Structures are given as structure tokens and as C-alpha cells.
C-alpha positions in Angstrom: 0.0 0.0 0.0 1.1 3.5 -0.8 0.5 5.9 2.0 0.9 8.9 -0.1 -2.3 7.7 -1.9 -4.0 6.5 1.3 -3.6 10.0 2.8 -4.8 11.7 -0.5 -6.1 15.2 0.4 -7.7 15.8 -3.0 -11.5 15.9 -3.4 -14.1 14.9 -5.9 -14.3 18.5 -6.9 -11.1 20.5 -6.8 -11.0 22.6 -3.6 -11.3 26.4 -3.9 -9.9 27.1 -0.4 -7.4 30.0 -0.5 -5.5 29.7 2.8 -2.9 32.4 1.7 -5.6 35.2 2.0 -7.8 34.0 4.7 -5.2 33.1 7.3 -6.8 29.6 7.6 -4.1 27.4 8.9 -6.0 24.2 8.8 -5.0 21.3 6.5 -7.5 19.7 4.2 -8.4 17.0 6.7 -9.0 19.6 9.4 -11.2 21.4 6.8 -13.1 18.2 6.4 -13.9 18.2 10.1 -15.4 21.6 9.9 -17.5 20.6 6.9 -18.8 17.6 8.8 -19.4 19.2 12.2 -21.6 22.0 10.7 -23.7 19.8 8.5 -27.4 19.4 9.0 -27.1 15.6 8.7 -24.9 15.6 11.8 -27.4 17.8 13.7 -30.2 15.4 12.9 -28.4 12.5 14.6 -29.3 14.0 18.0 -32.8 12.6 17.6 -31.9 9.2 16.0 -31.9 6.0 18.0 -28.7 4.4 19.2 -30.3 1.5 21.1 -33.4 2.9 22.9 -35.8 4.6 20.5 -37.8 7.7 21.3 -36.2 8.0 24.8 -36.5 11.2 26.8 -33.8 10.0 29.2 -30.8 12.2 28.8 -28.5 9.6 30.4 -28.7 7.2 27.5 -27.1 7.6 24.1 -28.5 9.1 21.0 -26.9 8.3 17.6 -25.1 11.7 17.9 -23.6 11.1 21.4 -22.5 7.7 20.3 -20.8 9.1 17.2 -19.0 11.8 19.3 -17.7 9.0 21.6 -16.6 6.9 18.7 -14.8 10.0 17.3 -12.9 10.4 20.7 -11.8 6.8 20.6 -10.8 7.0 17.0 -8.7 10.1 17.7 -7.0 8.2 20.5 -6.3 5.2 18.3 -4.8 7.5 15.8 -2.5 9.2 18.3 -1.4 5.8 19.7 -0.7 4.5 16.3 1.3 7.6 15.2 3.5 7.2 18.3 4.6 3.7 17.2 8.0 3.7 15.5 7.2 0.7 13.4 4.1 2.5 11.9 6.2 5.7 11.3 8.6 3.5 9.2 5.6 2.0 7.3 4.3 5.4 6.4 7.7 7.1 6.0 6.9 10.1 8.3 7.6 11.1 11.8 4.9 11.3 14.5 5.0 15.1 14.2 4.1 15.0 10.5 1.4 12.3 11.2 -0.4 13.9 14.1 -2.3 16.3 11.9 -3.2 13.6 9.4 -4.0 10.2 10.8 -5.8 11.2 14.0 -7.9 13.8 12.2 -8.9 11.5 9.3 -10.0 9.0 12.0 -12.0 11.7 13.8 -13.7 12.5 10.5 -14.5 9.0 9.6 -15.7 8.1 13.1 -18.0 11.1 13.5 -19.8 10.3 10.2 -19.7 6.5 10.5 -23.5 6.4 11.3 -24.6 9.5 9.3 -26.7 7.4 6.9 -28.6 5.4 9.5 -32.4 5.7 9.2 -34.8 6.5 12.1 -35.0 3.8 14.8 -31.4 2.7 14.3 -30.3 -0.7 12.9 -33.9 -2.0 13.3 -34.9 0.7 10.9 -32.4 -0.7 8.4 -34.1 -4.1 8.7 -37.6 -2.6 8.3 -36.6 -1.0 5.0 -34.9 -4.2 3.8 -37.8 -6.4 4.7 -40.3 -4.0 3.2 -38.7 -4.0 -0.2 -38.0 -7.8 -0.1 -41.7 -8.4 0.3 -42.6 -5.5 -2.1 -40.5 -6.8 -5.0 -41.5 -10.5 -4.4 -45.3 -10.2 -4.2 -47.1 -12.2 -7.0 -48.6 -9.0 -8.4 -49.1 -5.4 -7.3 -47.7 -1.9 -7.7 -44.1 -3.2 -8.1 -45.1 -4.6 -11.6 -45.1 -0.9 -12.7 -41.6 -0.2 -11.4 -38.8 -1.0 -13.8 -35.5 -1.8 -12.0 -32.7 -4.2 -12.7 -31.6 -6.7 -10.1 -28.7 -4.7 -8.8 -31.0 -1.6 -8.4 -33.5 -3.7 -6.5 -30.8 -4.9 -4.2 -30.0 -1.3 -3.3 -33.4 -1.4 -1.5 -33.7 -5.1 -0.4 -30.1 -4.9 0.9 -30.5 -1.3 2.2 -27.7 -0.4 4.5 -26.9 2.8 6.6 -23.2 2.6 5.4 -24.2 3.0 1.8 -26.8 5.7 2.6 -24.0 7.5 4.5 -21.8 7.5 1.5 -24.6 9.0 -0.5 -25.2 11.6 2.2 -21.5 12.6 2.2 -21.0 12.6 -1.5 -24.3 14.0 -2.6 -27.2 14.6 -0.3 -25.5 17.4 1.8 -26.0 19.5 -1.3 -25.1 23.2 -1.5 -24.6 24.4 -5.2 -23.3 21.3 -6.9 -23.5 17.5 -6.9 -20.5 16.8 -4.6 -22.2 16.9 -1.1 -19.7 17.8 1.6 -16.9 17.2 -1.0 -14.6 15.5 1.6 -11.0 14.4 0.9 -10.5 11.0 -0.7 -8.7 9.9 2.5 -11.6 10.6 4.7 -14.1 9.0 2.3 -11.8 6.0 2.0 -11.4 5.5 5.8 -15.3 5.8 6.1 -15.9 2.9 3.6 -16.4 -0.3 5.6 -17.9 -2.2 2.7 -16.3 -0.8 -0.6 -18.6 -2.7 -3.0 -21.6 -2.1 -5.2 -22.4 -5.6 -6.4 -20.8 -8.4 -4.3 -22.0 -9.8 -1.1 -19.6 -12.3 0.4 -17.9 -13.6 3.6 -15.1 -11.1 3.9 -15.2 -8.1 6.2 -15.2 -5.7 3.2 -18.1 -7.2 1.3 -20.4 -8.8 3.7 -22.9 -5.9 3.1 -23.9 -3.7 0.2 -21.6 -0.7 1.1 -22.4 1.6 -1.8 -25.5 2.1 -3.9 -25.5 1.9 -7.8 -26.2 5.7 -7.7 -22.7 6.2 -6.2 -20.8 3.7 -8.3 -18.7 6.4 -10.0 -17.8 8.1 -6.7 -16.7 4.8 -5.2 -14.5 4.1 -8.3 -12.8 7.5 -7.8 -12.1 7.0 -4.1 -10.7 3.5 -4.8 -8.5 4.7 -7.5 -7.2 7.9 -5.8 -6.5 6.0 -2.5 -5.0 3.0 -4.3 -7.4 0.5 -3.0 -8.3 -1.4 -6.2 -4.9 -2.8 -7.3 -4.4 -6.3 -8.7 -8.1 -6.7 -9.6 -8.9 -6.8 -5.9 -10.6 -4.1 -3.8 -9.3 -3.7 -0.3 -10.3 -1.6 2.7 -8.5 1.5 3.6 -6.3 0.5 6.6 -7.7 3.3 8.8 -11.2 1.8 8.3 -10.2 -1.1 10.6 -9.5 1.4 13.3 -12.7 3.3 12.7 -14.6 0.0 12.9 -12.8 -0.8 16.2 -13.7 2.6 17.7 -17.4 2.0 16.8 -17.4 -1.5 18.3 -15.6 -0.5 21.5 -18.1 2.3 22.1 -21.3 0.4 21.5 -20.2 -2.7 23.3 -19.1 -0.8 26.5 -21.5 2.2 26.4 -24.6 0.1 25.9 -23.8 -1.8 29.1 -23.3 1.6 30.9 -26.7 2.8 29.5 -28.4 -0.3 30.9 -26.7 0.4 34.3 -28.0 4.0 34.2 -31.5 2.7 33.4 -31.3 0.6 36.6 -31.7 -2.7 34.7 -28.9 -4.2 36.7 -26.2 -3.0 39.3 -22.4 -3.1 39.1 -22.1 -6.3 41.0 -24.3 -8.0 38.3 -22.0 -6.7 35.6 -18.9 -7.7 37.5 -20.1 -11.3 38.0 -20.9 -11.7 34.4 -17.5 -10.4 33.1 -14.9 -11.3 35.7 -14.2 -14.6 34.1 -12.4 -12.9 31.1 -8.7 -12.9 31.5 -7.5 -9.7 33.3 -11.0 -8.4 33.9 -11.2 -9.8 37.4 -8.1 -7.9 38.4 -9.5 -4.7 37.0 -12.7 -5.2 39.0 -10.7 -6.0 42.2 -8.7 -2.7 41.8 -11.9 -0.7 41.2 -13.6 -2.2 44.3 -10.6 -1.5 46.5 -11.1 2.3 45.7 -14.6 2.4 47.1 -15.1 5.3 49.5 -18.8 5.3 50.2 -20.4 8.2 48.4 -21.4 7.5 44.8 -19.7 4.1 44.8 -21.9 2.4 42.2 -21.6 5.2 39.6 -17.9 5.7 40.2 -17.2 2.0 39.9 -19.2 1.8 36.6 -17.2 4.7 35.2 -13.9 3.3 36.2 -14.8 -0.1 34.8 -15.8 1.5 31.5 -12.4 3.2 31.4 -10.6 -0.1 32.1 -12.6 -1.9 29.4 -11.9 0.8 26.8 -8.2 0.8 27.6 -8.0 -2.9 27.1 -9.9 -2.8 23.8 -7.9 0.1 22.4 -4.6 -1.6 23.2 -5.9 -4.8 21.6 -6.9 -2.9 18.5 -3.5 -1.2 18.0 -1.7 -4.4 18.7 -3.7 -6.3 16.1 -3.4 -3.6 13.5 0.4 -3.6 13.7 0.8 -7.3 14.1 -1.4 -8.0 11.0 -0.6 -4.9 8.9 0.9 -7.0 6.1 -2.3 -9.0 5.7 -4.4 -5.9 6.1 -2.5 -4.2 3.3 -3.1 -7.3 1.0 -6.8 -7.4 1.9 -6.4 -10.8 3.5 -7.2 -9.9 7.1 -10.7 -11.0 7.7 -11.4 -9.9 11.3 -12.6 -7.0 13.2 -9.5 -5.8 15.2 -11.1 -6.3 18.7 -12.6 -9.7 17.8 -9.3 -11.2 16.9 -8.8 -12.0 20.6 -8.1 -15.4 22.4 -9.6 -14.0 25.6 -12.8 -13.2 23.9 -13.6 -10.0 25.7 -15.6 -8.5 22.8 -17.7 -11.7 22.6 -18.6 -11.6 26.3 -19.6 -7.9 26.0 -21.8 -8.6 23.0 -23.4 -11.6 24.6 -24.2 -9.5 27.7 -26.0 -6.9 25.5 -27.9 -9.6 23.7 -29.0 -11.2 26.9 -29.6 -8.3 29.2 -30.2 -5.2 27.1 -31.8 -5.7 23.7 -34.7 -8.0 24.9 -36.0 -5.3 27.3 -39.7 -4.6 26.6 -39.3 -0.9 26.4 -36.8 -1.4 23.5 -38.7 -4.0 21.6 -42.1 -2.3 21.9 -40.7 1.0 20.5 -38.8 -0.8 17.7 -42.2 -2.2 16.6 -43.5 1.4 16.7 -40.6 2.2 14.4 -41.7 -0.7 12.1 -45.2 0.7 11.8 -43.9 4.2 11.2 -41.3 3.4 8.5 -43.6 0.8 6.8 -46.4 3.3 6.8 -44.3 6.1 5.3 -43.0 3.8 2.6 -46.5 2.7 1.7 -47.9 6.2 1.5 -45.1 7.7 -0.6 -44.9 4.7 -2.9 -48.6 4.7 -3.5 -48.6 8.5 -4.0 -45.7 8.5 -6.5 -46.3 5.3 -8.4 -50.1 5.1 -8.0 -50.9 6.8 -11.2 -52.8 9.9 -10.0 -51.0 13.0 -10.9 -52.7 15.0 -8.2 -51.3 12.7 -5.5 -47.8 12.8 -7.1 -47.8 16.6 -7.1 -48.8 16.7 -3.4 -46.2 14.1 -2.4 -43.6 16.0 -4.3 -44.5 19.1 -2.3 -43.9 17.2 0.9 -40.6 15.6 0.1 -37.5 17.5 1.1 -36.6 19.9 -1.7 -32.9 19.3 -1.4 -33.5 15.5 -1.7 -35.4 16.1 -5.0 -32.8 18.6 -6.1 -30.0 16.1 -5.8 -31.8 13.5 -7.9 -32.5 16.1 -10.6 -28.8 17.2 -10.6 -27.7 13.6 -10.9 -29.9 13.1 -13.9 -29.0 16.4 -15.5 -32.4 17.9 -15.1 -33.3 21.4 -14.1 -33.3 21.7 -10.3 -37.1 22.2 -10.0 -38.0 19.4 -12.4 -41.1 17.4 -11.9 -40.7 14.1 -10.2 -42.2 12.4 -13.3 -39.0 13.3 -15.2 -37.0 10.8 -13.1 -36.7 7.1 -13.8 -38.2 4.6 -11.4 -34.9 3.9 -9.6 -34.5 7.5 -8.7 -38.1 7.9 -7.7 -37.6 5.1 -5.1 -34.2 6.6 -4.3 -35.9 9.9 -3.4 -38.4 8.2 -1.2 -35.8 6.3 0.8 -33.5 9.3 1.0 -36.2 11.4 2.4 -37.4 8.8 5.0 -33.9 7.7 6.0 -32.9 11.3 6.7 -35.8 11.8 9.2 -35.2 11.9 12.9 -37.2 9.4 15.0 -39.7 12.0 16.3 -40.1 13.7 12.9 -40.8 10.3 11.3 -43.5 9.6 13.9 -45.1 13.0 13.5 -45.0 12.8 9.7 -46.6 9.4 9.7 -49.3 10.4 12.1 -50.2 13.3 9.8 -50.2 11.3 6.6 -52.3 8.6 8.2 -54.9 11.1 9.7 -53.9 10.4 13.3 -52.7 14.0 13.8 -53.6 17.3 12.3 -51.0 19.7 13.6 
């Protein structure tokens, strides 16, 4: 791998930044961070589900607070990596040179890693997938009028927040052109967990549909500019492994802390379930020795969270460096924190599966999300494909103008073109773009209004 390509600071559209006259001392990756942090897509994440939908409890995580914590861990991973002399030799730069590149790129990729997730979290992804799987496979119905090829259908039956996020970053955050936030190739490369548009397989890089057909050309450019498509094989950007590790570390650890804050279990319960993992019992013993009476439970939980994160961060860096040669070839087929003989990540994952996700207040609200997303898809597909121009016109008036504008720009139409000018793929694309960009509460309110349950 060529790190001069992996750290490519060019953009899909050439930058017009003039740092000589503005006094802006930021490099291009730091400029990426500014573009991201001020975007409306980031702001909307404050009301999107992490684990617990439609919660009013400020102690539990939203998609935004989760992403901020992932960003913090990603930044730490980047700093640790840049301090390692063996990594400096691989890249051919000193830590001083690297500190304003690697950690910043990781901050960027981590902050946007969930930017394409629909309302109601990962369950919302499944609702969209199942809806279109059923829709396209019904014996007869409205789908007979919709002309899509198989790969285009799979963009909906295999809908994934990662692919939607790539579309958000490269197009949907539109200003005055078709390039979205126009981030650097390095940031986009580090973001791409699944750099594929047509292959689903067993490797870490193609187990999901990572990019839609509508962004095929953007993917091609990122792969080319970052040097990720050599020898007839597409490989992940190495920094993507660290972004993925930061995400996993945060949700595995912080979901458990959220459950603690909801009083679903106490610290002793957590300790008893995890102390069998090598080294964890020692961490727990040290934490319990520091008890001083006031606020013991909360203090122990915080200290235990810190200890878990430190262990997982160290594991991720060790596995990245130990396996770098295979990562560079695209042959490393693990998540960094799951390549672990002690199995800490598996124990944490099993804890969540057994003691968090089955809680009634989570499952009941997820089913609310099913009704909302399914209802919105039904309404808009019927409005736009149902044949009555009066319904189409009214539906077009409700859909986000920027979402429609992007589809028109992509298809080289005038910005205020009628939705009928678009082909069937882009009509569906607009519907899913609009719904997946909604916050949880906006989706509920919008569905209630369309279904007559709510007037204002």
C-alpha cells in the first residue's frame, strides 16, 4: 500500500480554499472536520436511535452522542498509532508529521460512521430491507409498474446505513453542486467499511452492500485515488479497521453503561458476568478497593468503563500492527477487537444480547418504528407510483426539496424538475433518501399526519 495515496487530500471536486488570503491554517483533513461538524445531517443525529428509540432519558445515548464518543476513541487510536516507530517506518513520516493527518482522518470517519442510519437505528435498516424484499416479491401489485434491474432492486432489499451514509457525504448534503460535503479522498476511504456495489460475500469488506448503484462512480474514484483497487482486488483503507474498532468499542461498552443508568442491573451483576475474562477480574478488584462510600456504584461503573476501553484500544492497536501486512493485501478478515483469544468483545456482545436488547421498552418502541417506516413507505410509494398526478404533485411538495434537487442534478435535469422526469430507480431513491434522513420524532409526527392520526 502507498500511504501517499492513502492520505490523499484531493477531493471529488477540486477545492477552492485559499489559505494564503484567509489566514486559515487548517490542513485539508481539518477542513473536512469543519464541513462535517456544521452539516445538518450531523445535527439530525441528536434525535436518532442508538439502542433505545424515542427516549426522553438524557442519560442514554442518541446516535449523535454515540458518534461523538466513537470520534474520541478514533482520535485516541490515531495518536497511539502515530507514536509507534514501526508505523512511522511503514508510512515514512515522523509522528510530528502524522499527528495532523491520521488522528484527524480517523476523527472525521468516526464522526460520520452512522450518518446514513435511518430512524430507529439498525432496526430501521431491517424494516426497509424487509419492506422491499416483500414488495418486489409479491405475486402482483404496484411493483409490476416499477422497472428496476436486479442490482438496483438490491439497493433497497439490501439497504444499509453505510451505503446511505456514503450517499449523504458525496451528494445529499448538497449546496450548489452535486458533490455533497466534498470531503477528501482519504476521509471517504477511511469511512468505507464495505467498498462494494455488487458483491456480497464472507469477507469483512463485502459482507454488506456498502455503496448504492447511484454512487458507483464516486466509489470508483475513491478506490483509484487511495490505491485500494490494485491487482483486480478491492481492499479496505487500513484506517477503516480502526474506525470500525472505535465504533465497536463504544457500543459494546456504552450500551452496558446505558443499561446500568436505566437501573436494569447493578455493578455487581456486571462484574459477576464479566470477571471470568482474563484480566477483567483484576480490574474489578482494583476498582472495588477504591470504594469510599459516596457514589460508589456510579464511580465503579465509570472506572470499569475506562478499564474496558483501555484494554480494547490496546488490543486494536496491537492487532493492527501485528497484522498490517495482511491488512495491506486485503487478506485480514477480522474486526481488530474480535481477533482475541480471551474473547472480551464476545462476552460484552453476549451481555447486550441477553440483558439489554430484549427489554420490553426497547422491543415495543422498535415495533413502533416498524409501523412508522412501513407506513411512510406505503404512503409515498402509493402517491408517487399510484398513477394519479394530483397525489404525485402533493407528495412532491412534501418531500425535502434538497433531496429532490440532488436526484435532478444527478440526472442532469433542471433543479425544480417534476418528479415524473425521473426514472423509477431515482423515484424510489428519493423516497428512501427522504425517510432515512428523518429523525425518530419527525418520522412519527409525519406518519401520524399522513395517516390522519394527527392534524398539527
